[in-house]
Each structure stands twice: as structure tokens, then as C-alpha cells.
N, C-alpha and C positions, 0 to 999 in steps of 0.2 A: 504494500500500499504506500509506503514512503517513497519507493522508487517511482511509482506512478505519479505521485504528487510532485516530485522533483521535476519530472519530465513536463508535466502540465505547466509548472512555474517557469521553466526554461523556455517553453514554446510561447507563453504569454509575454515574457520579457523580450524575446526575439521579435515578436510581432509589434510590440510597443516601440522598440528601438528601430525597427525596420520600416516603420510607418513613414518616415521622412525620406526614404530611399527613392521614392517616385520622382521627386524634384530635389536633387542634392543642392545644398547651399554652398556658395564658394567658401573654401577653407581659408581661415585667417587666424594667425596666432594673436591672441589677445588675452590679457590678464583681466578676468571679469570679477576679481575680488574687490572688496570695498575700498581698500587703500591703495591698491596697485603695488608695483614693485619699485625697485630703485635701479637706475641705469648708471653704470660707471663710465664716465666720459674719459677720465685719465686715472689710471690705477696706480697711484704711488710711483710716479715716474719723474725723472729729472727733466725739467723744462727750463732752459736758461739757467739762472743761478739758484733755482729752487727745486725742491722735490714737491710735487703736487698730487693731491688726491681730489678729484672733482666728480661729484655725483649729481644726478637730477632725479627728482621724484615728483609725482608718481610716474611710473613707466608701465604702460604707454601713457604719454602725456595727453591730456585733453584740454579743450578750451577751458580756461579758468586758471586756478592757482597752480603754479609750478615752482618748486623750491630747488635751488642750486646750493650745494654744500661744497666748500673749498677748504682743504687743510693744506697749509703751507709749512714746509720744513727746510732746514738747512741741510743740503745733501751730505756735507762733510761730517757734521756733528750729530745730526739727527734731531737737533733742538727745534721745537716748534717756533715759527715766526709769528709773533702775536701783535706786531705793530705795522703790518703791511696795509696798503690801500688795495682793496679787491673790488672789482666791479664785473657785472655780467651784462652783456649787450646782445639783444636778439634783433635781427632784421628779417622781415617777412620776404621770402624769395620772390613772390609775384607782386605784392602790393607795395613793398618798400617801406612799410610801417616799421619804425625803430622803437624798441623798448630798452631802457637802461636802468639798472638798479645797483645800488651799492650793496656789497656783501659785508656784513658786520658781525661781530661777536654777539651783540645784543639780539640780532635776528636768529642766531644759532642757539642762544641760551647757554653758551659755555665759552671759555677763553681759548680753546684750541681751534675751533672751527669758525669759518666765516660763512654766513648764509644770506642768500638773497631770495626773497619771495616775490614772484612776478605774476601779475594777472595777464594771461595771454588771451587776447580778444578774438583771434581768428584761427581756424584750422589751416593746416598747410605745412610747408617746409620752411623752417626759420633757420637762418645762418647765425650761429652764436659765437661769441668771443668772450673768454674769461681773461681779464687783465689783472696782473698782480704787479705792484710796484712797492719796493721797500729799500732798505739800506744796501742790500746786495745788488740791486738793479731791477730791471723789469723783465717780465715774462708774459706770454699770452698763449692761450690755447684756443684754436678754432674747432668748431664742431657743428653738426647739423642736428637740429631738434625738430622731430616730426610731431605735430600736434593734431590729434583726431577730434572730430566733432563729439560733443558730449553724448553719452549713451542715454537713450530714452527708456521709457517703461517697456516698450516692445522688446528690447533686448533682454531685460530681466524675465519677461513672460516666456520668451522663446527658450531661455536657458532653464527655466523652472518646469516647463511642460514634461520633459522626460522623467524628472524626479517625481512629479505628481502622479504620472501614470504608473511608475514603479511602486510608489507607496499605495496607490489604489489597488493594484494587483496583489501586493503582499497583504494588505489589510483584508481584502476579500478572501484570500486564501486562509488567513488566520481565523476569520469569522466562520468560514466553511468548516474548517477543522475542529474548532471548539464546539460548533453546533452539532457535529456528528458524534463527538465524544459525549455530549450531554444526552443526546438521544440514546446512545448505547448504554449509558448508565441508567437511564429511566427504564429501558427495556429489561435490564438485568434485575431491577428491583421488583418489577411486576411479575 
């Protein structure tokens, strides 16, 4: 009986997950979690007279708030540089819109990192530059920041549908099994 129930469950799950095979959606790698991930732009590398670690979050970036974290170190001693001037500039590739923000310790909430919080108004490809200037000299890092349109409620619904179907099938299976056990127990008592 257990074997048969497992097969029924597997067939139901296959049908539920295979329902979307008639019209496959284009595949696209995307982090659908609430906070997104973090993108490493420069991973603790020597750039000019400094060792830099530059990250952007969330990844994938969407229209709205994007945070850039910069950690500046002396490559020879490993000491953190805490008195540099750090800025982040973004220029929209098609529209030419320019955004500039100072990265500060106050925005980072600590004395090791510099952070710039930017409100990115448009989707598309943005050309970015992180500029660092201090006692040892200047350095800059160029990068491309891709910004997607914000996710709507439809995306959440589309992602939730397979889970809802699976839960419904498993819930039905559980109700069916517990109902049969109750009927068998009543039959034995009578």
C-alpha cells in the first residue's frame, strides 16, 4: 500500500511540475530572495597604491537602492586606510544620466569600510567608477552595473504556484491517508 501511495504522489508531482512544459518560459538566472545577494566588483586586489575590496548589493540590482561597500588597505602593511576620500559614480549607458555619491564610514556604520547608498532611477546598463584618493595617491576602478526593473507581484505569484500545488497534493494525500486509517479503526471496533 505504501509503494502504491508513493507512486501516486510521484505521478501527481510530475504532472504538477510538468504543467508548464507546454509553453516553456525563457530561462534567466535571478536571485528571487528578499534581500538579494552581494556582487564582488574587486576582490581584495591591489589597484594603484591601495588594496581594494569593492562590493555592490543587492545582486541582481534593481531600480531603487543600491549600496556600494569599499574597503581600502595599504598593500605593504595590510593596515586599513581610514582617512581616504571615496566616491562612486554611475553613468547610464543610453540616457547619460550621472549619479555621484560619497562613500563614508558613517554610511557603512563602522570605521573600516566606506559605503555609498545610491537611488538608481532607471533600469539598464550603468558605467560605474569607484574613486579613492588618500595620502598614498589615487586609484579608480571601472565596472558595469546592470540594473533590472523592479519585480512585480506577478513574479512572486509565478514562483509560488508550484509550491502551492505541491502543498495541495501533499495535504490531500495526508487527509486521504488519515481518513482511511480512521475508517479502518471504526471498522475494527464494530
